[in-house]
MISE-262494 format. One record per residue: residue number from 1; residue in one letter; x, y, z of N, C-alpha, C in turn. Coordinates in steps of 0.1 Angstrom, whole numbers, padded with zeros to 4 digits. Layout:
N
[kenu NUM, 'A', [X, Y, Z], [X, Y, Z], [X, Y, Z]]
...
***
This chain:
84
[kenu 1, 'X', [-0069, -0027, 0195], [-0066, -0037, 0181], [-0076, -0033, 0171]]
[kenu 2, 'X', [-0088, -0033, 0172], [-0098, -0029, 0160], [-0092, -0017, 0152]]
[kenu 3, 'X', [-0089, -0006, 0160], [-0088, 0006, 0152], [-0074, 0003, 0141]]
[kenu 4, 'X', [-0063, -0003, 0150], [-0055, -0007, 0140], [-0054, -0017, 0128]]
[kenu 5, 'X', [-0064, -0027, 0128], [-0065, -0033, 0118], [-0076, -0023, 0107]]
[kenu 6, 'X', [-0085, -0016, 0113], [-0094, -0007, 0106], [-0084, 0003, 0096]]
[kenu 7, 'X', [-0075, 0009, 0103], [-0064, 0017, 0095], [-0060, 0009, 0084]]
[kenu 8, 'X', [-0053, 0000, 0085], [-0048, -0008, 0075], [-0059, -0013, 0063]]
[kenu 9, 'X', [-0070, -0016, 0067], [-0080, -0021, 0058], [-0086, -0007, 0049]]
[kenu 10, 'X', [-0085, 0003, 0053], [-0087, 0016, 0049], [-0077, 0020, 0040]]
[kenu 11, 'X', [-0062, 0018, 0044], [-0053, 0020, 0034], [-0053, 0010, 0024]]
[kenu 12, 'X', [-0054, -0003, 0025], [-0053, -0014, 0015], [-0064, -0010, 0006]]
[kenu 13, 'X', [-0077, -0008, 0010], [-0085, -0003, 0000], [-0081, 0006, -0008]]
[kenu 14, 'X', [-0077, 0020, -0002], [-0071, 0030, -0010], [-0061, 0024, -0021]]
[kenu 15, 'X', [-0052, 0016, -0017], [-0041, 0011, -0026], [-0045, 0002, -0036]]
[kenu 16, 'X', [-0056, -0005, -0033], [-0064, -0013, -0044], [-0070, -0006, -0053]]
[kenu 17, 'X', [-0076, 0006, -0048], [-0085, 0014, -0059], [-0073, 0022, -0068]]
[kenu 18, 'X', [-0063, 0026, -0062], [-0050, 0034, -0068], [-0045, 0023, -0078]]
[kenu 19, 'X', [-0042, 0010, -0075], [-0036, 0003, -0085], [-0046, 0001, -0096]]
[kenu 20, 'X', [-0058, -0002, -0093], [-0069, -0005, -0104], [-0069, 0010, -0111]]
[kenu 21, 'X', [-0066, 0021, -0106], [-0066, 0033, -0117], [-0054, 0032, -0125]]
[kenu 22, 'X', [-0041, 0028, -0118], [-0031, 0029, -0127], [-0029, 0017, -0137]]
[kenu 23, 'X', [-0038, 0006, -0134], [-0039, -0005, -0143], [-0047, 0001, -0158]]
[kenu 24, 'X', [-0059, 0008, -0153], [-0066, 0014, -0164], [-0060, 0022, -0172]]
[kenu 25, 'X', [-0052, 0030, -0164], [-0044, 0040, -0172], [-0033, 0034, -0183]]
[kenu 26, 'X', [-0027, 0025, -0179], [-0017, 0017, -0185], [-0024, 0011, -0197]]
[kenu 27, 'X', [-0038, 0002, -0197], [-0043, -0001, -0207], [-0047, 0008, -0218]]
[kenu 28, 'X', [-0052, 0020, -0214], [-0058, 0029, -0222], [-0046, 0036, -0231]]
[kenu 29, 'X', [-0034, 0038, -0224], [-0022, 0045, -0230], [-0014, 0035, -0238]]
[kenu 30, 'X', [-0016, 0023, -0235], [-0008, 0013, -0242], [-0014, 0013, -0258]]
[kenu 31, 'X', [-0026, 0019, -0262], [-0032, 0019, -0273], [-0028, 0030, -0280]]
[kenu 32, 'X', [-0024, 0043, -0274], [-0019, 0056, -0279], [-0006, 0059, -0276]]
[kenu 33, 'X', [0004, 0052, -0278], [0019, 0054, -0274], [0026, 0063, -0282]]
[kenu 34, 'X', [0019, 0070, -0294], [0026, 0078, -0303], [0026, 0092, -0298]]
[kenu 35, 'X', [0014, 0094, -0289], [0012, 0109, -0286], [0020, 0111, -0273]]
[kenu 36, 'X', [0026, 0122, -0273], [0039, 0126, -0265], [0032, 0131, -0251]]
[kenu 37, 'X', [0019, 0136, -0251], [0013, 0142, -0238], [0009, 0129, -0230]]
[kenu 38, 'X', [0005, 0118, -0239], [0000, 0106, -0233], [0011, 0098, -0226]]
[kenu 39, 'X', [0024, 0099, -0234], [0035, 0090, -0229], [0040, 0098, -0216]]
[kenu 40, 'X', [0040, 0114, -0215], [0044, 0118, -0203], [0035, 0115, -0191]]
[kenu 41, 'X', [0020, 0115, -0194], [0013, 0111, -0182], [0016, 0096, -0178]]
[kenu 42, 'X', [0017, 0086, -0190], [0020, 0073, -0184], [0030, 0073, -0177]]
[kenu 43, 'X', [0043, 0078, -0181], [0058, 0079, -0171], [0052, 0081, -0158]]
[kenu 44, 'X', [0044, 0093, -0155], [0043, 0102, -0145], [0034, 0091, -0136]]
[kenu 45, 'X', [0025, 0083, -0145], [0016, 0074, -0135], [0026, 0063, -0130]]
[kenu 46, 'X', [0036, 0056, -0138], [0043, 0045, -0135], [0051, 0050, -0123]]
[kenu 47, 'X', [0058, 0064, -0122], [0065, 0065, -0111], [0058, 0069, -0100]]
[kenu 48, 'X', [0044, 0073, -0102], [0036, 0076, -0090], [0033, 0065, -0084]]
[kenu 49, 'X', [0031, 0053, -0091], [0028, 0038, -0087], [0038, 0034, -0080]]
[kenu 50, 'X', [0049, 0034, -0085], [0060, 0027, -0077], [0064, 0036, -0064]]
[kenu 51, 'X', [0064, 0048, -0063], [0064, 0054, -0051], [0052, 0050, -0043]]
[kenu 52, 'X', [0040, 0050, -0045], [0029, 0048, -0037], [0032, 0032, -0033]]
[kenu 53, 'X', [0035, 0022, -0040], [0039, 0009, -0038], [0047, 0011, -0027]]
[kenu 54, 'X', [0058, 0016, -0029], [0069, 0018, -0018], [0066, 0022, -0005]]
[kenu 55, 'X', [0058, 0033, -0005], [0051, 0040, 0007], [0044, 0032, 0014]]
[kenu 56, 'X', [0037, 0023, 0007], [0026, 0016, 0014], [0034, 0004, 0018]]
[kenu 57, 'X', [0042, -0001, 0014], [0050, -0013, 0020], [0057, -0007, 0032]]
[kenu 58, 'X', [0064, 0003, 0030], [0070, 0009, 0042], [0062, 0011, 0055]]
[kenu 59, 'X', [0049, 0018, 0051], [0039, 0022, 0064], [0034, 0008, 0067]]
[kenu 60, 'X', [0033, -0004, 0061], [0025, -0017, 0065], [0036, -0024, 0072]]
[kenu 61, 'X', [0048, -0024, 0067], [0057, -0032, 0072], [0069, -0025, 0082]]
[kenu 62, 'X', [0066, -0013, 0085], [0079, -0009, 0091], [0076, -0012, 0106]]
[kenu 63, 'X', [0088, -0015, 0111], [0090, -0018, 0125], [0092, -0004, 0132]]
[kenu 64, 'X', [0096, 0005, 0128], [0098, 0017, 0135], [0086, 0024, 0140]]
[kenu 65, 'X', [0074, 0022, 0131], [0060, 0029, 0135], [0055, 0021, 0144]]
[kenu 66, 'X', [0058, 0011, 0146], [0049, 0003, 0156], [0058, -0003, 0165]]
[kenu 67, 'X', [0051, -0006, 0179], [0060, -0011, 0187], [0060, -0028, 0185]]
[kenu 68, 'X', [0051, -0030, 0178], [0050, -0046, 0174], [0050, -0045, 0159]]
[kenu 69, 'X', [0059, -0051, 0151], [0058, -0056, 0137], [0049, -0065, 0135]]
[kenu 70, 'X', [0041, -0064, 0123], [0028, -0071, 0120], [0030, -0086, 0123]]
[kenu 71, 'X', [0044, -0093, 0118], [0044, -0106, 0122], [0044, -0110, 0136]]
[kenu 72, 'X', [0050, -0102, 0145], [0047, -0104, 0156], [0038, -0095, 0166]]
[kenu 73, 'X', [0028, -0092, 0162], [0017, -0082, 0165], [0015, -0087, 0180]]
[kenu 74, 'X', [0011, -0079, 0188], [0007, -0082, 0204], [-0007, -0087, 0202]]
[kenu 75, 'X', [-0009, -0100, 0210], [-0022, -0105, 0211], [-0025, -0107, 0227]]
[kenu 76, 'X', [-0037, -0112, 0230], [-0039, -0113, 0243], [-0029, -0124, 0247]]
[kenu 77, 'X', [-0026, -0135, 0239], [-0021, -0148, 0244], [-0006, -0144, 0247]]
[kenu 78, 'X', [0000, -0135, 0238], [0014, -0133, 0241], [0015, -0120, 0251]]
[kenu 79, 'X', [0009, -0114, 0253], [0008, -0104, 0265], [0004, -0109, 0279]]
[kenu 80, 'X', [-0003, -0121, 0279], [-0007, -0124, 0290], [0005, -0128, 0300]]
[kenu 81, 'X', [0004, -0125, 0312], [0014, -0129, 0324], [0014, -0146, 0322]]
[kenu 82, 'X', [0028, -0149, 0325], [0030, -0165, 0326], [0023, -0171, 0338]]
[kenu 83, 'X', [0017, -0182, 0338], [0012, -0188, 0349], [0021, -0192, 0361]]
[kenu 84, 'X', [0016, -0190, 0372], [0028, -0193, 0382], [0028, -0204, 0386]]
***
């Protein structure tokens, strides 16, 4: 179980850093919207951000990748045999 949560914490940290990068790019480029090269980069960043958000959500909440979806993740309580 520890490695499972560690993987998600690393992915979530990467996602948070990426999101901060995208917010910074958005703030910088909003001041220079007349430059076509900057506008192309801004649209590329927006597209990449939406793709990354979508992929992260699919990875984190996908039922097919895990035997137990996050909402019903296996714990010692629900895996323990019923008392006789």
